[in-house]
C-alpha positions in Angstrom: 121.4 101.2 -42.7 120.3 98.8 -45.5 123.6 99.8 -47.5 125.8 99.1 -44.1 124.3 95.7 -43.7 124.9 95.0 -47.6 128.5 95.9 -47.2 128.7 93.7 -44.0 127.2 90.6 -45.9 129.3 91.2 -48.9 132.4 91.3 -46.6 131.4 88.1 -44.8 131.0 86.4 -48.3 134.2 87.4 -49.7 136.1 86.4 -46.5 134.6 82.8 -46.8 134.9 82.5 -50.5 138.7 83.5 -50.1 139.2 80.8 -47.6 137.6 78.1 -49.7 139.5 79.2 -52.8 143.0 79.7 -51.4 142.9 76.7 -48.6 145.8 76.4 -46.7 147.0 80.0 -47.6 147.6 81.8 -44.1 147.0 85.1 -45.8 143.1 84.4 -45.7 142.9 82.5 -42.5 144.0 85.4 -40.1 142.2 88.6 -40.1 143.5 91.6 -37.7 140.6 93.2 -36.0 142.2 96.7 -36.4 142.7 96.1 -40.2 140.9 99.1 -41.6 138.9 97.4 -44.4 137.7 95.0 -42.0 136.7 97.8 -39.3 134.8 99.8 -42.1 132.9 96.7 -43.4 132.1 94.7 -40.2 134.4 95.7 -37.3 132.1 98.1 -35.6 128.8 96.4 -36.2 126.6 94.8 -33.7 126.9 90.9 -34.4 130.2 91.3 -35.9 131.6 88.8 -33.4 128.9 86.3 -33.8 129.1 86.4 -37.5 132.8 85.8 -37.7 132.4 82.7 -35.2 129.7 81.6 -37.4 132.1 81.4 -40.3 134.4 79.5 -38.2 136.9 82.0 -36.8 138.2 82.5 -33.2 139.8 85.0 -31.3 140.7 83.3 -28.1 144.4 82.5 -29.1 144.9 86.1 -30.2 142.2 88.6 -28.8 143.6 91.1 -31.5 142.9 88.9 -34.5 140.1 86.4 -35.9 141.9 83.1 -36.9 140.0 80.5 -38.9 140.2 77.1 -37.7 141.2 74.6 -40.6 139.4 71.3 -40.5 136.7 69.5 -42.1 134.1 70.6 -39.6 135.1 74.2 -39.9 135.1 74.2 -43.8 131.6 72.5 -43.6 130.3 74.9 -41.2 131.6 77.8 -43.3 129.6 76.3 -46.2 126.5 76.6 -44.3 127.1 80.0 -43.0 127.9 81.3 -46.7 124.4 79.7 -48.0 122.9 81.9 -45.2 124.7 84.9 -46.1 123.8 84.5 -49.8 120.2 84.2 -48.8 120.2 87.5 -46.9 121.9 89.2 -49.9 119.7 87.6 -52.4 116.8 89.1 -50.1 118.5 92.7 -50.5 120.3 92.5 -47.2 117.1 93.4 -45.3 116.5 89.8 -43.7 117.4 91.2 -40.4 119.1 93.8 -38.1 121.8 91.6 -36.8 124.2 89.5 -38.6 122.8 86.1 -37.5 124.1 82.9 -38.9 122.7 79.2 -38.5 125.9 77.7 -37.7 127.2 77.6 -34.0 130.7 78.5 -33.0 133.1 75.6 -33.4 136.2 75.2 -31.4 139.4 76.4 -32.4 141.9 74.1 -33.9 145.4 75.2 -34.0 147.8 73.1 -36.2 
């Protein structure tokens, strides 16, 4: 179970870092919920939806996909959530059974 949590936290970190590194690239702002890689790392875990929302993703426009809301508020929230993920990873991924984040969900902004 610890290995599963570490994989999930690592996936969250990579998702967030890709958004920061590739700002404006739609390839990194939309994640299909049925994507096999997403499902394997995160999609079936308790707390997945909360974790994705904490990163700044939303699924209200398209329930089949997570969409990142690009604005300064979402990017600031993403930074805070990534700091939380890094803290959990540095603790060995054993800092809780759920993928809990400190940032509240943000409203979706569609450009």
